[in-house]
N, C-alpha and C positions, 0 to 999 in steps of 0.2 A: 749678258748679250742683249737685253731689252732697254737698257738706258738710253742708249745712243738713238736707236730708231724711234722710240717714242718721243724723245727731245726733238728730234728732227722733223717729226709731223706735228707735235702739239704746242711747241713753245710760240710759235708766231700766232696761232689760233687763240691760245690762252691770253697772250697780251692784248690781241684786239678784243677778245670777248671781255676782259676786265675794263678796257675803255668804254665800250658800248654798254655795258651794264651800269657803270658809274654815270654816264651822260643820260642815259635813261631814267635812272633813279633820281637825278638831280632835276630833271624836268618834271617828273612826277611829285617830287617833294615840295614844290612851290605851289601845288594846288590847294584849293581851300578844304577839300575833305581830310588832307593830313593835318591841318591845324585843327580842325573840328575833333579828329580823333585824340590829338594831344590835349585839347581842351576838355574832352570827356574824362581824362585822367588815365588813359591807357599808357601804358609802358613804352619806351622806344623801341623795344624788340618786337612788341605786338604791332605797333604802328608800321614798322619796317618790313615785317613779314606778310601781314595780312593786307596792308593798304599799299604800301610803296611797291615793294617787290612784285606783288601779284599784278599790278597794273603796267610795270615796267617790263614784264616778261614778253610781251608781244613782239617788240622789235628783236629781242635776243633770240626768241624761237625763230623767227624769220631768218636772221643772220646765221644761225646754226645750221638751219636746214640748207641754206645756200652754200655753206662751207663744205658739205659733203662731197661736192664737185672737186674741190681743191684737195680735200683728203684722198679721194679715190686717185686722182692724178698723182699726188705725192706718194701713194702706196706703190705704184709702180716703180718709181725711181728709188724709193727706199728699199723695196724687196729686191730690186737689182743690185744696189750697192752693197747691201749686206747679205745677200746671197740666201734669202728666205725663199722657201717654196711658198707660193700663193697664187692669187688671181692675176696679180701684177707681173709676176715672172712669166706664168703662162700666157698671157697677153702678149708680152714682149717677145717671147720665143716663137709665138704663133706668127707675128709680123716678121720676124727675122727670118722664118722658115718659109714664108708665104703659105701657111696652113691656114686657109680661109675659113674653114668650118670651125676652128678653135677660136679664131678672131671673132667670128659671128656669135658664138656662144658666149664668150666673154662680154661681148657688147651687150647681148640680151640679159645676162645677169646683172651687168651694171645698170641698165635700163629698169629692170625689176626693182632694184635697190632705190633708184631715184622715185620710182612710183610708190613704193612702200614709204619712204621718207616723207613724200607729199602727203600721203594719207595719214601718217602720224602727226605731221605738222597741223593738218587741218582739224583733227580730233583734239589736239592740243590747244588750238585757238578757241575750240568750242568749251574745253574745260576751264580755260583761264579767263574767259570773258565774265568780267564783274557784274554785267548787267542781266546775265541769265538767272532766271529764278531757281531757287534750291529744289532739287528733285526729292 
């Protein structure tokens, strides 16, 4: 009972995420520091994880944080179609019954989720910054 809802929410995001990751890694891969890392004798796995992927994660994190809105919107539809109890069904039922305190509460919860995701995104940018000195 989990396969179809997960596929309906995640397959489009996974496909786009793969494309963005590939494009970002290809752009970073052409930089001089990657050639220098290979010239030092580092293995390809170390170069990809420590140099290429770490520098390519910034646009990926940005895109993932922006996709939260699409996921929250899709959850309303997915919960309604698959008859799952959740925030999406509560919001939809509140709209249908014109129960404005429930609609306001659901909107507040979604806004708090957005604020938390933006905070986590900013902290992730700080942790991923290759120019920051080691603590």
